[in-house]
Steps between C-alpha positions, in 0.01 A plus 500: 500500500787745481862395465791678662834422339680749723395838367197549723704411805765754404245775443321419827825532691587821314169670585509375859853628566415832337222544755714387792765760413243776461601785737132546587520195727811627676677163520792612286640846430708641218686829495460712184855438376534144629536192283317267738230475765576434867293383794311788659595532870169677569271249330168442674461155348517194724806275486283231339474718188877505460501124559261464205721721281790269583283203406416663164869558423582144602220359284618701202854371543378143548289522182768681297281808456671835455364780719485872436652538844733796544673401822869572562778245517503549878174303525652193335815528711288505815289210375807282452677612816300683765810642675674629189490861622564432869856632515649607833516878528858636486659666796502881493790629292536183294560554128384859528486566126493180294523530125163394359342490159129549557298328230755235404351162581712310749570128449213278612484434873181302549688228683816538707666209325448672164747773587732338754779405255575868433313674778680306772838615369412868534616710790233612752494849352465361146215273616328803652531693174362200312201472734416869484534515123277196463228644724518845339466349153203286603321787676558724196255284303203605712619806697747672268490837675589345834783299344644810335478696825678232703761469227565874514533479876768232470686688227510832684868576552493795737481459876177696533245219454300603805463859380437424132255210532342566840406135554435291809478125545139487387318371194181653362214402274171643382193355671192623314625858483680509835875459542581233757851471647647181643821485708769280349667460839374571852458875543596542133339843475766638733798350314630714215647343187864599470799411286590237756168315519345557158587150377316348797207730425485395134518128583229527765278708272534257209432203724193673637367561148571145381404312817332664798271745319328228299536194722122482564438498126792296367494214753147381407582556132801270537293239683240507222769457235653200676156354565500424127871489417640325805750287309869515585564528128459879526833514682667400173399828336634851526263789576539631147389164362191486720419855393531400135276196547232707677520822301643389167737703290409862437762536230392558143486190286583429139188433286709262290534266799122492546448452127716189504268346763168603341247259355248596230142405423316591180789657312561217256788259467762779491392754767809718459395570141164643607494885489313526831770299679774718355310818596448375853867430566605827336251686719625322810861585417408868453312525832670675791578266793197613711263411214667163453440428867134600459462265206662216695260565787202509262588168337642303794369660821838632615725776370825341618714224360547198727829334581608279212263693274603303193365182660185631669366792294323380185258713298233377261394732219160422345314643200137555609329616181462779248322766714776763506288739709532285812770517765750221566383238748715335766451163665738528794412141599709381205729803438307546174464825308231507234526743208252592230592541136603864518553682172831666582777514756376841618152360564649209695707740711196715574289202610783364716549833677132520593492139616811502718435837665124495548435142614487350846371165618246370247413827327581868449561739788 
């Protein structure tokens, strides 16, 4: 019988999520210059499919499995507080040209109480600027062009907004090659965006993107997530912390930290004195960050470091034998990487490169 010490579970989740995020299925979409996927408003999949995706994310979180899930922070904010982006639209003429810094992450706002100590002291116009900046920053993760365009609209100083931008109170999206327009207010196609109402337009547009456009997709996804993770304990976390627990840290990591946690098998009583061990850690230190992530994925089933990596990420390095012609072997069940007795550091590096870039599942691509 097989034994799964965690690695197989991680790899199963990794391959499953990779398929779920595949644009071929149309459940999630990603713009060419975007950092994250977003729910596709034109998906043909039933709501039950999004419910199952939410269940998968919840199961991964429950089992402390890191997912290769490129979803924006907005998803985790909406998971923790469904009404986080439901701000009242400003009256026409209010805060006509707020000063915004598009791309600077606003303070976390997953729960109202998390920002009340400071947020409640702000003036209404300052609160409006805060809300718009937060929504613009979050939308920029998955629709950067739209965020830049709305930012430019708000920063336009001249009083010729209607002539320069030529906008009306409508939103648009691509539906399988056709552009579909949606009114943001009743009879929105007949209402021009001017210097006096552009803030209302931006707020309504952002709320449409974050809420209305994907309600049919996000609502079942949220239900699926809470079907597994229905505990009130989630309210104790910030969105950024939930994101880190689900997605792990994408930052580069120091090989010396992993070395301090590594166990050895077959290298004698003093593993650090073995040439192959020294070559391996030298090779790992010389790898560019993308290759280090590939090696981590090859050996452990995930290319990302978990929270509290020093406590939960342990690698086992094993000496398999003297056949230097063979490639390294990984047992992701146990986070074990098996090496053969290679004759030089260059030979080790060559075998590692082939193994980490040409393998998938239980064999080569």
